[in-house]
C-alpha positions in Angstrom: 55.3 40.9 -39.6 55.0 37.2 -38.5 52.3 36.5 -36.0 51.6 33.2 -34.2 48.2 32.6 -32.4 47.3 29.3 -30.7 43.7 28.7 -29.7 42.9 26.2 -27.0 40.1 25.0 -24.7 40.3 24.3 -20.9 38.1 21.4 -20.0 38.2 22.4 -16.3 36.9 26.0 -16.7 35.1 25.3 -20.0 36.8 28.5 -21.4 38.7 29.2 -24.6 42.0 31.1 -24.7 44.3 32.4 -27.4 48.1 32.7 -27.0 49.5 35.4 -29.2 53.1 36.4 -30.1 54.6 38.5 -32.9 57.9 39.6 -34.3 58.1 42.7 -32.0 58.5 40.3 -29.0 54.9 40.9 -27.9 53.3 37.9 -25.9 49.7 38.0 -24.8 46.9 35.8 -23.5 43.4 36.6 -24.7 40.1 35.1 -23.5 37.6 34.0 -26.1 33.9 33.4 -26.7 32.6 31.7 -29.8 28.9 31.9 -30.5 26.8 30.8 -33.4 27.3 34.1 -35.3 29.9 36.1 -33.2 33.5 35.6 -32.2 34.8 37.7 -29.4 38.5 37.9 -28.2 39.6 40.2 -25.4 42.1 41.0 -22.7 42.1 43.4 -19.8 45.6 44.7 -18.9 46.2 47.8 -16.8 46.1 50.8 -19.1 45.7 48.7 -22.3 42.5 46.8 -22.8 41.9 45.1 -26.2 39.0 43.4 -27.9 38.0 41.9 -31.2 34.4 41.4 -32.1 33.7 39.6 -35.4 30.6 38.5 -37.2 30.7 35.0 -38.6 29.5 35.0 -42.2 29.2 32.9 -45.3 28.2 29.8 -43.5 31.3 30.0 -41.3 33.7 30.7 -44.1 34.7 34.2 -43.0 34.7 36.3 -39.8 34.6 40.1 -40.3 35.3 42.4 -37.4 37.4 45.1 -35.7 40.1 45.3 -33.1 39.5 48.0 -30.5 41.6 49.3 -27.7 40.8 51.2 -24.4 42.9 52.7 -21.6 40.2 52.0 -19.0 38.0 49.2 -20.4 35.0 51.6 -20.8 35.8 54.0 -23.7 36.8 52.0 -26.8 38.7 53.3 -29.8 38.8 51.5 -33.2 42.3 50.0 -33.8 41.9 48.2 -37.2 39.5 46.1 -39.2 40.4 42.4 -39.7 38.7 39.7 -41.8 39.5 36.0 -41.5 38.7 33.8 -44.5 38.7 30.0 -44.7 41.1 28.8 -47.3 40.2 25.7 -49.3 
């Protein structure tokens, strides 16, 4: 399934955001936080909260993490694991 994600930075709020769309016709805006060893992506929508928490590894060459979902933003359920790898 084709997916498009665009990551950007707002120089006014000093926040990162990710625009997401896929072949199902889903369009979402996620907030982001990038630390020295962790990448977090999340959104809070009524009845369907989502988050990804990934550990930055291999000197920044991979990010290993998991997407989770929640109906209320408090009780989280695993959705799926996802690893990003830098391609040379």
